[in-house]
C-alpha positions as CSV (number, residue, x, y, z in Angstrom):
1,M,-8.8,1.1,-18.3
2,T,-9.9,1.2,-14.6
3,K,-7.0,1.5,-12.0
4,H,-6.9,-1.3,-9.1
5,V,-5.4,-0.7,-5.4
6,M,-5.0,-3.5,-2.6
7,V,-5.3,-1.8,0.7
8,I,-3.3,-3.7,3.7
9,E,-3.8,-2.5,6.5
10,D,-6.1,-4.0,9.5
11,E,-8.4,-1.5,10.5
12,P,-11.5,-1.8,9.1
13,N,-12.2,2.0,9.4
14,I,-9.3,3.1,7.4
15,I,-10.1,0.7,5.4
16,E,-14.1,1.4,4.8
17,A,-12.9,5.2,4.0
18,L,-10.0,4.1,1.2
19,T,-12.6,1.7,0.1
20,F,-15.5,3.8,-0.5
21,L,-12.9,7.1,-1.9
22,F,-11.2,4.6,-4.0
23,L,-14.2,3.7,-5.9
24,R,-15.9,6.7,-5.6
25,E,-13.5,7.9,-7.7
26,G,-13.6,4.4,-10.3
27,W,-11.2,2.2,-8.6
28,K,-11.0,-1.4,-8.7
29,V,-10.2,-2.1,-4.7
30,D,-9.2,-5.7,-3.0
31,A,-8.6,-4.9,1.0
32,H,-6.6,-7.4,2.8
33,S,-5.7,-7.1,6.7
34,D,-3.0,-10.2,7.8
35,G,0.6,-9.4,7.3
36,A,1.4,-13.2,7.1
37,S,-0.7,-13.7,4.2
38,A,-0.2,-10.5,2.3
39,L,2.3,-10.9,-0.5
40,A,0.5,-14.2,-1.3
41,A,-2.8,-11.7,-2.0
42,V,-0.7,-9.0,-4.2
43,E,0.6,-11.9,-6.3
44,R,-2.9,-13.5,-6.5
45,V,-4.6,-9.7,-7.4
46,R,-2.1,-7.8,-9.7
47,P,-2.8,-4.5,-8.2
48,D,-1.7,-1.4,-10.3
49,V,-0.4,0.0,-6.5
50,V,-0.4,-1.2,-3.1
51,I,-1.4,1.2,0.0
52,L,0.5,-0.8,3.0
53,D,0.5,0.0,6.9
54,I,3.9,-1.0,8.9
55,M,2.1,-2.4,11.7
56,L,0.1,-5.2,10.7
57,P,-1.0,-8.6,12.9
58,H,1.5,-11.7,12.1
59,R,4.2,-9.9,9.1
60,S,5.1,-5.4,9.6
61,G,5.4,-4.0,6.3
62,F,8.6,-3.4,6.7
63,E,9.0,-7.6,6.1
64,I,6.3,-7.3,3.5
65,L,7.5,-4.4,1.1
66,R,11.2,-6.3,1.7
67,D,9.7,-9.7,0.0
68,M,7.9,-8.2,-2.9
69,R,11.2,-6.2,-3.8
70,Q,13.2,-9.1,-3.6
71,S,10.5,-10.8,-6.0
72,S,11.1,-10.5,-9.7
73,D,6.9,-10.4,-10.3
74,L,6.7,-7.6,-7.8
75,S,9.7,-5.7,-8.0
76,N,7.9,-2.6,-9.9
77,L,5.2,-2.5,-8.2
78,P,4.9,0.6,-7.0
79,V,4.0,0.7,-3.1
80,L,2.6,4.0,-0.9
81,V,3.4,3.2,2.7
82,L,0.9,4.7,5.1
83,T,1.2,4.1,8.2
84,A,0.8,5.5,12.1
85,R,4.9,6.1,12.9
86,G,6.3,9.7,11.8
87,Q,9.1,8.8,13.3
88,T,12.1,9.6,10.7
89,K,13.8,6.5,11.1
90,D,10.7,5.0,9.8
91,R,10.9,6.8,6.8
92,D,14.1,6.3,6.3
93,M,13.5,2.0,7.1
94,A,10.6,2.2,4.2
95,M,12.3,4.3,1.5
96,E,15.1,1.9,1.8
97,A,12.9,-0.9,2.0
98,G,11.6,-0.4,-1.7
99,A,9.1,2.8,-0.4
100,N,8.2,4.4,-3.6
101,R,6.4,7.2,-0.9
102,Y,5.1,7.2,3.2
103,V,2.9,9.0,4.1
104,T,1.8,9.3,7.9
105,K,-1.8,9.1,9.3
106,P,-3.9,10.8,9.4
107,F,-4.0,11.8,6.2
108,A,-6.1,13.5,3.6
109,N,-8.0,12.1,1.6
110,A,-7.0,13.6,-1.8
111,D,-3.3,13.4,-0.6
112,V,-3.6,9.6,-0.9
113,L,-6.0,9.8,-3.9
114,Q,-3.2,12.1,-5.8
115,I,-0.6,9.8,-4.7
116,A,-1.7,6.3,-5.6
117,G,-2.8,7.9,-8.9
118,E,0.5,8.7,-9.9
119,L,2.4,6.1,-9.2
120,A,-0.5,3.5,-10.2
121,G,0.6,5.9,-14.2
122,A,4.5,5.2,-13.1
123,K,3.7,1.2,-13.1
124,V,7.1,-0.5,-15.7
């Protein structure tokens, strides 16, 4: 069965790189770049794993993640936070909000692919 990832990221170059990486490995990929409508997009698409940036236009990744964890339909959806915010307090906030994993930019493609695969395999 094909794994499905949703990338919620506002940087076009990162969206393009992640899309290429996951498509090359046989994944289905959806991308979304606006924080205000990201939760609705996740609800509509129902991916196996979400890669979520923290700094998004109109709504932060922290807010989106908290809403996902409060949703009965999305509370167990694996989320990999991928962000330029590398301070310990940011990592702690993401983990407290319900992130499964946290990776800072710049990132190694192999690491992101491996983590996403592990999370998608652990889907409840």
